[in-house]
Residue, then its C-alpha position, 0 to 999 in steps of 0.5 A: x500500500x502506498x501513500x502520497x501527499x501532493x500540493x495542487x495549485x488552483x484558484x478555488x474559493x478555499x485556495x485563494x485566501x491562503x495565498x501569501x497568508x498564514x491562513x490554513x483550511x482543513x476540509x471534510x466533505x459529505x457530498x452536500x456541504x463542507x465542514x471547514x476548520x480555519x486557522x490564522x491571524x487573519x481569517x476574515x478574507x477566508x470567511x468573506x470568500x466562502x460567503x461569496x462563492x459557496x455560502x455559509x449555513x453555520x459559523x462559529x468564531x474563535x480567537x484566530x480560528x473558525x468552524x464553518x458549515x457551507x451551504x453546498x459542497x465546493x465540488x458543485x461549483x468546480x468543473x475540475x477536481x481531483x476526486x473524479x480522477x481517483x476511481x480510474x486509478x484505484x486510489x482514495x483521497x484521505x480527508x481532510x483536504x488541507x489548503x495553505x500557501x495558495x495550494x490544495x494539499x491532498x493525501x492519496x492512498x493506493x494499493x500499487x505504486x504505479x496507480x499513484x504514478x499514473x494518477x500524477x501523469x494524468x493530472x499533469x497532462x490535464x494542466x494541473x500544477x502538481x508538487x509531490x511532497x512525499x510518497x511512501x510505502x505503508x503497512x495496512x492501517x492498524x492501531x499501531x501504524x495509523x495513517x495520521x501523522x503527528x504534524x496533522x494532529x498538532x495544531x498550527x501555532x503562531x511563531x510567537x506561541x511556539x517560541x513561548x511554549x518551547x522556551x517554557x519547556x526548555x526552562x522547566x516551567x512544566x517541571x514539578x516544582x516549576x523551575x522558572x516563572x512567567x515573569x522570567x520567560x517574559x524578560x527573556x522574550x522581551x515582552x510583558x508578563x501578561x503578553x507572555x502568559x497570553x501566548x502560553x495560554x493560547x498555545x496550551x489551549x490549542x494543543x490540549x483541545x487538538x489532542x484530547x479527542x485521542x485520549x478517549 
């Protein structure tokens, strides 16, 4: 069994708002609507684009994130999409689709390596711009060898959130007893204590909420 991750450049309602931004969209499609999880420092352009091109039935906003249920499926608005190529090449698309950096990122599963090669060739022949990011042989999915990789489970942190939480770990903030304080972390970061604590809480919240479902 083989898995490939490819990035496809296109101009869909979900791709355009991520170009040149830190916005990231994860998409689950159920054939009549899309569920989107959007993260980034500026998510309003994404929401506006989806409202204009697709329509929104439900919207839940958070700090730097949003969950959107669309009025219809993106595939109904496009004439070319990767799913229609998969069946003829005995391949499966592994959700979610991910949109970032102006491209659609797809994880594709096939029994034979040749199926992925033929799929790639047909997509390129039909004018798609494809960047193959990885291709690997995997065992049959089992609990000890999941298809999910760690970078797909962990949330997207801002650069400042990542820097703060890594500094906290390196300086023993999470040791028992603690070996440093948020005031000391703030001094090293060159920010106020309140700002350091805010970065830390936001990073902790993102990490905990993204991992808690895997504890059940």
